PDB file of N, CA, C and O in Angstrom:
ATOM      1  N   MET A   1     -99.046 170.315 113.348  1.00  0.00           N
ATOM      2  CA  MET A   1     -99.492 170.734 112.039  1.00  0.00           C
ATOM      3  C   MET A   1     -99.088 169.719 110.972  1.00  0.00           C
ATOM      4  O   MET A   1     -99.910 169.315 110.149  1.00  0.00           O
ATOM      5  N   ARG A   2     -97.819 169.311 110.990  1.00  0.00           N
ATOM      6  CA  ARG A   2     -97.351 168.379 109.964  1.00  0.00           C
ATOM      7  C   ARG A   2     -98.039 167.032 110.070  1.00  0.00           C
ATOM      8  O   ARG A   2     -98.458 166.460 109.064  1.00  0.00           O
ATOM      9  N   SER A   3     -98.154 166.530 111.281  1.00  0.00           N
ATOM     10  CA  SER A   3     -98.771 165.216 111.448  1.00  0.00           C
ATOM     11  C   SER A   3    -100.259 165.254 111.107  1.00  0.00           C
ATOM     12  O   SER A   3    -100.811 164.255 110.645  1.00  0.00           O
ATOM     13  N   SER A   4    -100.905 166.380 111.325  1.00  0.00           N
ATOM     14  CA  SER A   4    -102.329 166.468 110.971  1.00  0.00           C
ATOM     15  C   SER A   4    -102.514 166.474 109.457  1.00  0.00           C
ATOM     16  O   SER A   4    -103.499 165.931 108.958  1.00  0.00           O
ATOM     17  N   VAL A   5    -101.590 167.076 108.725  1.00  0.00           N
ATOM     18  CA  VAL A   5    -101.676 167.069 107.258  1.00  0.00           C
ATOM     19  C   VAL A   5    -101.465 165.653 106.732  1.00  0.00           C
ATOM     20  O   VAL A   5    -102.195 165.204 105.848  1.00  0.00           O
ATOM     21  N   VAL A   6    -100.476 164.951 107.268  1.00  0.00           N
ATOM     22  CA  VAL A   6    -100.231 163.572 106.847  1.00  0.00           C
ATOM     23  C   VAL A   6    -101.404 162.678 107.244  1.00  0.00           C
ATOM     24  O   VAL A   6    -101.800 161.797 106.482  1.00  0.00           O
ATOM     25  N   GLY A   7    -101.954 162.900 108.420  1.00  0.00           N
ATOM     26  CA  GLY A   7    -103.134 162.153 108.844  1.00  0.00           C
ATOM     27  C   GLY A   7    -104.320 162.399 107.937  1.00  0.00           C
ATOM     28  O   GLY A   7    -105.060 161.470 107.616  1.00  0.00           O
ATOM     29  N   LEU A   8    -104.509 163.635 107.523  1.00  0.00           N
ATOM     30  CA  LEU A   8    -105.590 163.951 106.596  1.00  0.00           C
ATOM     31  C   LEU A   8    -105.371 163.291 105.240  1.00  0.00           C
ATOM     32  O   LEU A   8    -106.323 162.820 104.618  1.00  0.00           O
ATOM     33  N   LEU A   9    -104.129 163.255 104.783  1.00  0.00           N
ATOM     34  CA  LEU A   9    -103.823 162.569 103.524  1.00  0.00           C
ATOM     35  C   LEU A   9    -104.113 161.070 103.638  1.00  0.00           C
ATOM     36  O   LEU A   9    -104.684 160.477 102.723  1.00  0.00           O
ATOM     37  N   LEU A  10    -103.724 160.463 104.749  1.00  0.00           N
ATOM     38  CA  LEU A  10    -104.000 159.039 104.940  1.00  0.00           C
ATOM     39  C   LEU A  10    -105.497 158.771 105.087  1.00  0.00           C
ATOM     40  O   LEU A  10    -105.998 157.760 104.595  1.00  0.00           O
ATOM     41  N   PHE A  11    -106.198 159.653 105.749  1.00  0.00           N
ATOM     42  CA  PHE A  11    -107.662 159.510 105.840  1.00  0.00           C
ATOM     43  C   PHE A  11    -108.292 159.597 104.458  1.00  0.00           C
ATOM     44  O   PHE A  11    -109.243 158.874 104.161  1.00  0.00           O
ATOM     45  N   SER A  12    -107.764 160.482 103.607  1.00  0.00           N
ATOM     46  CA  SER A  12    -108.267 160.591 102.239  1.00  0.00           C
ATOM     47  C   SER A  12    -108.016 159.306 101.460  1.00  0.00           C
ATOM     48  O   SER A  12    -108.867 158.871 100.685  1.00  0.00           O
ATOM     49  N   VAL A  13    -106.850 158.699 101.665  1.00  0.00           N
ATOM     50  CA  VAL A  13    -106.560 157.431 101.000  1.00  0.00           C
ATOM     51  C   VAL A  13    -107.563 156.362 101.429  1.00  0.00           C
ATOM     52  O   VAL A  13    -108.057 155.603 100.596  1.00  0.00           O
ATOM     53  N   VAL A  14    -107.863 156.302 102.716  1.00  0.00           N
ATOM     54  CA  VAL A  14    -108.833 155.330 103.217  1.00  0.00           C
ATOM     55  C   VAL A  14    -110.209 155.600 102.619  1.00  0.00           C
ATOM     56  O   VAL A  14    -110.867 154.678 102.136  1.00  0.00           O
ATOM     57  N   ALA A  15    -110.641 156.839 102.647  1.00  0.00           N
ATOM     58  CA  ALA A  15    -111.976 157.186 102.142  1.00  0.00           C
ATOM     59  C   ALA A  15    -112.101 156.909 100.646  1.00  0.00           C
ATOM     60  O   ALA A  15    -113.116 156.374 100.201  1.00  0.00           O
ATOM     61  N   PHE A  16    -111.096 157.262  99.878  1.00  0.00           N
ATOM     62  CA  PHE A  16    -111.166 157.043  98.437  1.00  0.00           C
ATOM     63  C   PHE A  16    -111.016 155.579  98.078  1.00  0.00           C
ATOM     64  O   PHE A  16    -111.536 155.140  97.052  1.00  0.00           O
ATOM     65  N   SER A  17    -110.313 154.813  98.902  1.00  0.00           N
ATOM     66  CA  SER A  17    -110.217 153.374  98.663  1.00  0.00           C
ATOM     67  C   SER A  17    -111.557 152.698  98.916  1.00  0.00           C
ATOM     68  O   SER A  17    -111.977 151.825  98.156  1.00  0.00           O
ATOM     69  N   ILE A  18    -112.213 153.105  99.973  1.00  0.00           N
ATOM     70  CA  ILE A  18    -113.527 152.539 100.279  1.00  0.00           C
ATOM     71  C   ILE A  18    -114.542 152.927  99.212  1.00  0.00           C
ATOM     72  O   ILE A  18    -115.384 152.114  98.831  1.00  0.00           O
ATOM     73  N   ALA A  19    -114.467 154.157  98.730  1.00  0.00           N
ATOM     74  CA  ALA A  19    -115.410 154.637  97.723  1.00  0.00           C
ATOM     75  C   ALA A  19    -115.047 154.189  96.315  1.00  0.00           C
ATOM     76  O   ALA A  19    -115.789 154.463  95.372  1.00  0.00           O
ATOM     77  N   GLU A  20    -113.915 153.504  96.159  1.00  0.00           N
ATOM     78  CA  GLU A  20    -113.412 153.049  94.859  1.00  0.00           C
ATOM     79  C   GLU A  20    -113.277 154.210  93.874  1.00  0.00           C
ATOM     80  O   GLU A  20    -113.630 154.089  92.701  1.00  0.00           O
ATOM     81  N   ALA A  21    -112.766 155.326  94.366  1.00  0.00           N
ATOM     82  CA  ALA A  21    -112.534 156.503  93.538  1.00  0.00           C
ATOM     83  C   ALA A  21    -111.058 156.533  93.144  1.00  0.00           C
ATOM     84  O   ALA A  21    -110.240 157.157  93.821  1.00  0.00           O
ATOM     85  N   GLY A  22    -110.728 155.862  92.056  1.00  0.00           N
ATOM     86  CA  GLY A  22    -109.343 155.698  91.644  1.00  0.00           C
ATOM     87  C   GLY A  22    -108.652 156.995  91.297  1.00  0.00           C
ATOM     88  O   GLY A  22    -107.497 157.200  91.671  1.00  0.00           O
ATOM     89  N   THR A  23    -109.341 157.883  90.583  1.00  0.00           N
ATOM     90  CA  THR A  23    -108.732 159.150  90.185  1.00  0.00           C
ATOM     91  C   THR A  23    -108.452 160.025  91.396  1.00  0.00           C
ATOM     92  O   THR A  23    -107.397 160.655  91.472  1.00  0.00           O
ATOM     93  N   ALA A  24    -109.372 160.072  92.331  1.00  0.00           N
ATOM     94  CA  ALA A  24    -109.167 160.864  93.544  1.00  0.00           C
ATOM     95  C   ALA A  24    -108.044 160.272  94.399  1.00  0.00           C
ATOM     96  O   ALA A  24    -107.282 161.008  95.026  1.00  0.00           O
ATOM     97  N   LEU A  25    -107.947 158.955  94.421  1.00  0.00           N
ATOM     98  CA  LEU A  25    -106.853 158.305  95.145  1.00  0.00           C
ATOM     99  C   LEU A  25    -105.515 158.658  94.515  1.00  0.00           C
ATOM    100  O   LEU A  25    -104.551 158.954  95.220  1.00  0.00           O
ATOM    101  N   PHE A  26    -105.455 158.628  93.202  1.00  0.00           N
ATOM    102  CA  PHE A  26    -104.238 158.999  92.486  1.00  0.00           C
ATOM    103  C   PHE A  26    -103.870 160.459  92.754  1.00  0.00           C
ATOM    104  O   PHE A  26    -102.698 160.770  92.969  1.00  0.00           O
ATOM    105  N   CYS A  27    -104.841 161.341  92.742  1.00  0.00           N
ATOM    106  CA  CYS A  27    -104.578 162.763  93.017  1.00  0.00           C
ATOM    107  C   CYS A  27    -104.103 162.977  94.450  1.00  0.00           C
ATOM    108  O   CYS A  27    -103.270 163.848  94.700  1.00  0.00           O
ATOM    109  N   THR A  28    -104.622 162.193  95.395  1.00  0.00           N
ATOM    110  CA  THR A  28    -104.166 162.291  96.775  1.00  0.00           C
ATOM    111  C   THR A  28    -102.707 161.887  96.903  1.00  0.00           C
ATOM    112  O   THR A  28    -101.944 162.521  97.632  1.00  0.00           O
ATOM    113  N   VAL A  29    -102.318 160.836  96.199  1.00  0.00           N
ATOM    114  CA  VAL A  29    -100.922 160.389  96.242  1.00  0.00           C
ATOM    115  C   VAL A  29    -100.007 161.436  95.603  1.00  0.00           C
ATOM    116  O   VAL A  29     -98.928 161.710  96.130  1.00  0.00           O
ATOM    117  N   ILE A  30    -100.412 162.013  94.498  1.00  0.00           N
ATOM    118  CA  ILE A  30     -99.620 163.065  93.850  1.00  0.00           C
ATOM    119  C   ILE A  30     -99.518 164.286  94.755  1.00  0.00           C
ATOM    120  O   ILE A  30     -98.451 164.891  94.854  1.00  0.00           O
ATOM    121  N   LEU A  31    -100.598 164.650  95.406  1.00  0.00           N
ATOM    122  CA  LEU A  31    -100.583 165.775  96.338  1.00  0.00           C
ATOM    123  C   LEU A  31     -99.641 165.497  97.510  1.00  0.00           C
ATOM    124  O   LEU A  31     -98.917 166.385  97.958  1.00  0.00           O
ATOM    125  N   ALA A  32     -99.657 164.262  97.998  1.00  0.00           N
ATOM    126  CA  ALA A  32     -98.755 163.910  99.094  1.00  0.00           C
ATOM    127  C   ALA A  32     -97.298 164.066  98.673  1.00  0.00           C
ATOM    128  O   ALA A  32     -96.493 164.621  99.421  1.00  0.00           O
ATOM    129  N   TRP A  33     -96.957 163.585  97.489  1.00  0.00           N
ATOM    130  CA  TRP A  33     -95.580 163.720  97.013  1.00  0.00           C
ATOM    131  C   TRP A  33     -95.204 165.184  96.824  1.00  0.00           C
ATOM    132  O   TRP A  33     -94.045 165.552  97.014  1.00  0.00           O
ATOM    133  N   ALA A  34     -96.161 166.018  96.454  1.00  0.00           N
ATOM    134  CA  ALA A  34     -95.876 167.451  96.289  1.00  0.00           C
ATOM    135  C   ALA A  34     -95.708 168.154  97.635  1.00  0.00           C
ATOM    136  O   ALA A  34     -94.954 169.121  97.736  1.00  0.00           O
ATOM    137  N   LEU A  35     -96.404 167.677  98.669  1.00  0.00           N
ATOM    138  CA  LEU A  35     -96.347 168.326  99.973  1.00  0.00           C
ATOM    139  C   LEU A  35     -95.194 167.851 100.850  1.00  0.00           C
ATOM    140  O   LEU A  35     -94.771 168.576 101.751  1.00  0.00           O
ATOM    141  N   PHE A  36     -94.682 166.653 100.607  1.00  0.00           N
ATOM    142  CA  PHE A  36     -93.643 166.127 101.494  1.00  0.00           C
ATOM    143  C   PHE A  36     -92.380 166.969 101.547  1.00  0.00           C
ATOM    144  O   PHE A  36     -91.808 167.083 102.632  1.00  0.00           O
ATOM    145  N   PRO A  37     -91.899 167.567 100.467  1.00  0.00           N
ATOM    146  CA  PRO A  37     -90.732 168.442 100.630  1.00  0.00           C
ATOM    147  C   PRO A  37     -91.000 169.631 101.549  1.00  0.00           C
ATOM    148  O   PRO A  37     -90.092 170.104 102.232  1.00  0.00           O
ATOM    149  N   LEU A  38     -92.231 170.113 101.570  1.00  0.00           N
ATOM    150  CA  LEU A  38     -92.579 171.217 102.457  1.00  0.00           C
ATOM    151  C   LEU A  38     -92.752 170.749 103.903  1.00  0.00           C
ATOM    152  O   LEU A  38     -92.438 171.483 104.841  1.00  0.00           O
ATOM    153  N   LEU A  39     -93.251 169.528 104.076  1.00  0.00           N
ATOM    154  CA  LEU A  39     -93.539 169.030 105.412  1.00  0.00           C
ATOM    155  C   LEU A  39     -92.310 168.500 106.132  1.00  0.00           C
ATOM    156  O   LEU A  39     -92.120 168.776 107.317  1.00  0.00           O
ATOM    157  N   VAL A  40     -91.474 167.745 105.433  1.00  0.00           N
ATOM    158  CA  VAL A  40     -90.343 167.099 106.093  1.00  0.00           C
ATOM    159  C   VAL A  40     -88.997 167.591 105.593  1.00  0.00           C
ATOM    160  O   VAL A  40     -87.966 167.175 106.120  1.00  0.00           O
ATOM    161  N   GLY A  41     -88.973 168.451 104.607  1.00  0.00           N
ATOM    162  CA  GLY A  41     -87.717 168.935 104.050  1.00  0.00           C
ATOM    163  C   GLY A  41     -87.319 168.109 102.841  1.00  0.00           C
ATOM    164  O   GLY A  41     -87.796 166.992 102.640  1.00  0.00           O
ATOM    165  N   THR A  42     -86.441 168.681 102.049  1.00  0.00           N
ATOM    166  CA  THR A  42     -86.064 168.014 100.808  1.00  0.00           C
ATOM    167  C   THR A  42     -85.188 166.787 101.050  1.00  0.00           C
ATOM    168  O   THR A  42     -85.192 165.862 100.238  1.00  0.00           O
ATOM    169  N   ARG A  43     -84.442 166.762 102.144  1.00  0.00           N
ATOM    170  CA  ARG A  43     -83.582 165.610 102.422  1.00  0.00           C
ATOM    171  C   ARG A  43     -84.379 164.356 102.756  1.00  0.00           C
ATOM    172  O   ARG A  43     -83.970 163.254 102.391  1.00  0.00           O
ATOM    173  N   ASP A  44     -85.491 164.502 103.433  1.00  0.00           N
ATOM    174  CA  ASP A  44     -86.269 163.353 103.884  1.00  0.00           C
ATOM    175  C   ASP A  44     -87.540 163.127 103.067  1.00  0.00           C
ATOM    176  O   ASP A  44     -88.364 162.288 103.429  1.00  0.00           O
ATOM    177  N   ALA A  45     -87.706 163.859 101.978  1.00  0.00           N
ATOM    178  CA  ALA A  45     -88.943 163.752 101.200  1.00  0.00           C
ATOM    179  C   ALA A  45     -89.076 162.380 100.548  1.00  0.00           C
ATOM    180  O   ALA A  45     -90.174 161.825 100.507  1.00  0.00           O
ATOM    181  N   LEU A  46     -87.987 161.827 100.042  1.00  0.00           N
ATOM    182  CA  LEU A  46     -88.054 160.518  99.398  1.00  0.00           C
ATOM    183  C   LEU A  46     -88.414 159.427 100.404  1.00  0.00           C
ATOM    184  O   LEU A  46     -89.238 158.560 100.114  1.00  0.00           O
ATOM    185  N   GLU A  47     -87.807 159.471 101.566  1.00  0.00           N
ATOM    186  CA  GLU A  47     -88.110 158.475 102.595  1.00  0.00           C
ATOM    187  C   GLU A  47     -89.562 158.590 103.064  1.00  0.00           C
ATOM    188  O   GLU A  47     -90.250 157.581 103.212  1.00  0.00           O
ATOM    189  N   ALA A  48     -90.018 159.804 103.294  1.00  0.00           N
ATOM    190  CA  ALA A  48     -91.399 160.000 103.733  1.00  0.00           C
ATOM    191  C   ALA A  48     -92.381 159.566 102.646  1.00  0.00           C
ATOM    192  O   ALA A  48     -93.420 158.973 102.940  1.00  0.00           O
ATOM    193  N   GLY A  49     -92.049 159.861 101.404  1.00  0.00           N
ATOM    194  CA  GLY A  49     -92.922 159.456 100.297  1.00  0.00           C
ATOM    195  C   GLY A  49     -93.000 157.952 100.162  1.00  0.00           C
ATOM    196  O   GLY A  49     -94.073 157.408  99.902  1.00  0.00           O
ATOM    197  N   CYS A  50     -91.877 157.269 100.335  1.00  0.00           N
ATOM    198  CA  CYS A  50     -91.873 155.808 100.248  1.00  0.00           C
ATOM    199  C   CYS A  50     -92.672 155.179 101.383  1.00  0.00           C
ATOM    200  O   CYS A  50     -93.405 154.214 101.167  1.00  0.00           O
ATOM    201  N   VAL A  51     -92.534 155.715 102.578  1.00  0.00           N
ATOM    202  CA  VAL A  51     -93.313 155.207 103.713  1.00  0.00           C
ATOM    203  C   VAL A  51     -94.801 155.456 103.477  1.00  0.00           C
ATOM    204  O   VAL A  51     -95.631 154.592 103.760  1.00  0.00           O
ATOM    205  N   PHE A  52     -95.131 156.623 102.964  1.00  0.00           N
ATOM    206  CA  PHE A  52     -96.529 156.937 102.665  1.00  0.00           C
ATOM    207  C   PHE A  52     -97.080 155.977 101.610  1.00  0.00           C
ATOM    208  O   PHE A  52     -98.218 155.520 101.719  1.00  0.00           O
ATOM    209  N   MET A  53     -96.276 155.671 100.590  1.00  0.00           N
ATOM    210  CA  MET A  53     -96.733 154.758  99.542  1.00  0.00           C
ATOM    211  C   MET A  53     -96.933 153.346 100.092  1.00  0.00           C
ATOM    212  O   MET A  53     -97.894 152.674  99.717  1.00  0.00           O
ATOM    213  N   LEU A  54     -96.040 152.883 100.978  1.00  0.00           N
ATOM    214  CA  LEU A  54     -96.214 151.559 101.570  1.00  0.00           C
ATOM    215  C   LEU A  54     -97.473 151.487 102.425  1.00  0.00           C
ATOM    216  O   LEU A  54     -98.208 150.501 102.381  1.00  0.00           O
ATOM    217  N   ILE A  55     -97.714 152.532 103.197  1.00  0.00           N
ATOM    218  CA  ILE A  55     -98.926 152.565 104.018  1.00  0.00           C
ATOM    219  C   ILE A  55    -100.163 152.631 103.126  1.00  0.00           C
ATOM    220  O   ILE A  55    -101.161 151.967 103.407  1.00  0.00           O
ATOM    221  N   SER A  56    -100.111 153.423 102.059  1.00  0.00           N
ATOM    222  CA  SER A  56    -101.241 153.526 101.128  1.00  0.00           C
ATOM    223  C   SER A  56    -101.521 152.200 100.445  1.00  0.00           C
ATOM    224  O   SER A  56    -102.679 151.816 100.281  1.00  0.00           O
ATOM    225  N   LEU A  57    -100.464 151.495 100.044  1.00  0.00           N
ATOM    226  CA  LEU A  57    -100.642 150.190  99.421  1.00  0.00           C
ATOM    227  C   LEU A  57    -101.272 149.214 100.412  1.00  0.00           C
ATOM    228  O   LEU A  57    -102.146 148.431 100.039  1.00  0.00           O
ATOM    229  N   GLY A  58    -100.842 149.255 101.653  1.00  0.00           N
ATOM    230  CA  GLY A  58    -101.443 148.404 102.678  1.00  0.00           C
ATOM    231  C   GLY A  58    -102.914 148.707 102.881  1.00  0.00           C
ATOM    232  O   GLY A  58    -103.722 147.797 103.063  1.00  0.00           O
ATOM    233  N   ILE A  59    -103.261 149.983 102.849  1.00  0.00           N
ATOM    234  CA  ILE A  59    -104.666 150.378 102.998  1.00  0.00           C
ATOM    235  C   ILE A  59    -105.492 149.840 101.842  1.00  0.00           C
ATOM    236  O   ILE A  59    -106.583 149.308 102.051  1.00  0.00           O
ATOM    237  N   VAL A  60    -104.985 149.972 100.632  1.00  0.00           N
ATOM    238  CA  VAL A  60    -105.720 149.500  99.454  1.00  0.00           C
ATOM    239  C   VAL A  60    -105.886 147.981  99.498  1.00  0.00           C
ATOM    240  O   VAL A  60    -106.950 147.469  99.150  1.00  0.00           O
ATOM    241  N   VAL A  61    -104.855 147.260  99.919  1.00  0.00           N
ATOM    242  CA  VAL A  61    -104.948 145.799 100.015  1.00  0.00           C
ATOM    243  C   VAL A  61    -105.960 145.389 101.077  1.00  0.00           C
ATOM    244  O   VAL A  61    -106.775 144.497 100.842  1.00  0.00           O
ATOM    245  N   VAL A  62    -105.918 146.024 102.231  1.00  0.00           N
ATOM    246  CA  VAL A  62    -106.861 145.677 103.302  1.00  0.00           C
ATOM    247  C   VAL A  62    -108.294 145.990 102.893  1.00  0.00           C
ATOM    248  O   VAL A  62    -109.199 145.205 103.175  1.00  0.00           O
ATOM    249  N   VAL A  63    -108.513 147.116 102.236  1.00  0.00           N
ATOM    250  CA  VAL A  63    -109.871 147.462 101.800  1.00  0.00           C
ATOM    251  C   VAL A  63    -110.358 146.479 100.747  1.00  0.00           C
ATOM    252  O   VAL A  63    -111.518 146.068 100.789  1.00  0.00           O
ATOM    253  N   SER A  64    -109.512 146.093  99.808  1.00  0.00           N
ATOM    254  CA  SER A  64    -109.963 145.145  98.784  1.00  0.00           C
ATOM    255  C   SER A  64    -110.176 143.754  99.376  1.00  0.00           C
ATOM    256  O   SER A  64    -111.069 143.030  98.935  1.00  0.00           O
ATOM    257  N   LEU A  65    -109.368 143.368 100.372  1.00  0.00           N
ATOM    258  CA  LEU A  65    -109.609 142.093 101.057  1.00  0.00           C
ATOM    259  C   LEU A  65    -110.928 142.121 101.816  1.00  0.00           C
ATOM    260  O   LEU A  65    -111.668 141.137 101.817  1.00  0.00           O
ATOM    261  N   ALA A  66    -111.218 143.232 102.455  1.00  0.00           N
ATOM    262  CA  ALA A  66    -112.473 143.342 103.200  1.00  0.00           C
ATOM    263  C   ALA A  66    -113.673 143.337 102.257  1.00  0.00           C
ATOM    264  O   ALA A  66    -114.741 142.834 102.605  1.00  0.00           O
ATOM    265  N   ARG A  67    -113.494 143.888 101.085  1.00  0.00           N
ATOM    266  CA  ARG A  67    -114.603 143.991 100.149  1.00  0.00           C
ATOM    267  C   ARG A  67    -114.816 142.704  99.368  1.00  0.00           C
ATOM    268  O   ARG A  67    -115.953 142.251  99.236  1.00  0.00           O
ATOM    269  N   TYR A  68    -113.758 142.106  98.852  1.00  0.00           N
ATOM    270  CA  TYR A  68    -113.877 140.984  97.946  1.00  0.00           C
ATOM    271  C   TYR A  68    -113.423 139.642  98.508  1.00  0.00           C
ATOM    272  O   TYR A  68    -113.608 138.610  97.863  1.00  0.00           O
ATOM    273  N   GLY A  69    -112.833 139.644  99.698  1.00  0.00           N
ATOM    274  CA  GLY A  69    -112.352 138.410 100.296  1.00  0.00           C
ATOM    275  C   GLY A  69    -110.975 138.038  99.761  1.00  0.00           C
ATOM    276  O   GLY A  69    -110.366 138.809  99.019  1.00  0.00           O
ATOM    277  N   PRO A  70    -110.484 136.863 100.133  1.00  0.00           N
ATOM    278  CA  PRO A  70    -109.146 136.450  99.730  1.00  0.00           C
ATOM    279  C   PRO A  70    -108.986 136.300  98.223  1.00  0.00           C
ATOM    280  O   PRO A  70    -107.860 136.325  97.726  1.00  0.00           O
ATOM    281  N   GLY A  71    -110.054 136.148  97.499  1.00  0.00           N
ATOM    282  CA  GLY A  71    -109.997 136.026  96.042  1.00  0.00           C
ATOM    283  C   GLY A  71    -109.517 137.293  95.367  1.00  0.00           C
ATOM    284  O   GLY A  71    -109.175 137.272  94.185  1.00  0.00           O
ATOM    285  N   ALA A  72    -109.487 138.392  96.092  1.00  0.00           N
ATOM    286  CA  ALA A  72    -109.030 139.659  95.512  1.00  0.00           C
ATOM    287  C   ALA A  72    -107.532 139.656  95.255  1.00  0.00           C
ATOM    288  O   ALA A  72    -107.035 140.462  94.469  1.00  0.00           O
ATOM    289  N   LEU A  73    -106.814 138.766  95.905  1.00  0.00           N
ATOM    290  CA  LEU A  73    -105.362 138.726  95.751  1.00  0.00           C
ATOM    291  C   LEU A  73    -104.915 137.805  94.629  1.00  0.00           C
ATOM    292  O   LEU A  73    -103.750 137.836  94.234  1.00  0.00           O
ATOM    293  N   THR A  74    -105.817 136.987  94.110  1.00  0.00           N
ATOM    294  CA  THR A  74    -105.456 136.088  93.024  1.00  0.00           C
ATOM    295  C   THR A  74    -105.870 136.703  91.690  1.00  0.00           C
ATOM    296  O   THR A  74    -106.881 137.402  91.610  1.00  0.00           O
ATOM    297  N   PRO A  75    -105.094 136.443  90.651  1.00  0.00           N
ATOM    298  CA  PRO A  75    -105.440 137.027  89.334  1.00  0.00           C
ATOM    299  C   PRO A  75    -106.652 136.404  88.694  1.00  0.00           C
ATOM    300  O   PRO A  75    -107.043 136.801  87.596  1.00  0.00           O
TER     301      PRO A  75
END
């Protein structure tokens, strides 16, 4: 149950990154932070949230690289 919820959250991050839906992506991240204390407990919520944020950032970088090429990383 817990892993399926986290998987669904990560799938939402991928889908919203591909669709370039910034507000929905932001809401997914906020929802994840709200659910982590329930999913992993209050002691591990910060660690789980940080791991989720790192994975989400990686997803956003990979999607923007796939869409815009290496020029997406330069200002």
